[in-house]
N, C-alpha and C positions, 0 to 999 in steps of 0.2 A: 525472574532475571534470566536473560539469555547469555549464552557464551559469546566470547569476542567474535568467533567465526560467524555465528548466527546474526549478531548485530551488524557485522559488515555486510552480510547478505541482505538483510533488511534495508540497510541504507542504499545499497546498490540498486535494489529493486525499486525503491522509492524514487531515486534519481532517474532511473530508466522510464518508469511510468509517468513521471512528471516532467520529462525533458521538454515538453512543449508548454508547460505551465510556468509563467514568470515567478521568480522567487518572491516577488512582492505579493503574490496571491497566497498569503499565509493560511487563510481559512481553508482553501481548497487542498493545499498540500498537507495540512494537518488532518483533514478528513481522510485523505488517501492513506496517510501514515497510520491513522488509527485503524483503518480496515485491514491494512497489511499486518499490523501488530495483533489484531484480533484473530486473524487467520493463523498466524504463527503460534499464538497462545492455545489454539485448538489443535495444534499438532501438525499443521500444514507447513512443512519446512522446505518443500521443493521450490525451486525458482519459478517453475511454471505455475504452481498453485498460488504463490505469493503475487506473481504478476497478474493473474486472473482476478484476485481479490482487489488489487490496486486499480485495475482497469474498470472493474465493476463499480468501484466507488466513484468513478468519473461519469458513469451513465446518468442521464437525467432521471430524476425521480418521476414516478407515475402514480396516479391515484388508484390504479387498478391492481396493484400488486398486493 
């Protein structure tokens, strides 16, 4: 469970990262949110680290990774 302050940060980062993603794209937004939450759960609580995690979630998958 995250503090109210951290929860607000997570929501703000999600909205920023997904500003170009329509609200109707629930699957994409959920995927981004899960990656941001995963990063926060690992202790990455800076805005920059959370933004990076969210933006990385939007990168196309590749077979060679």
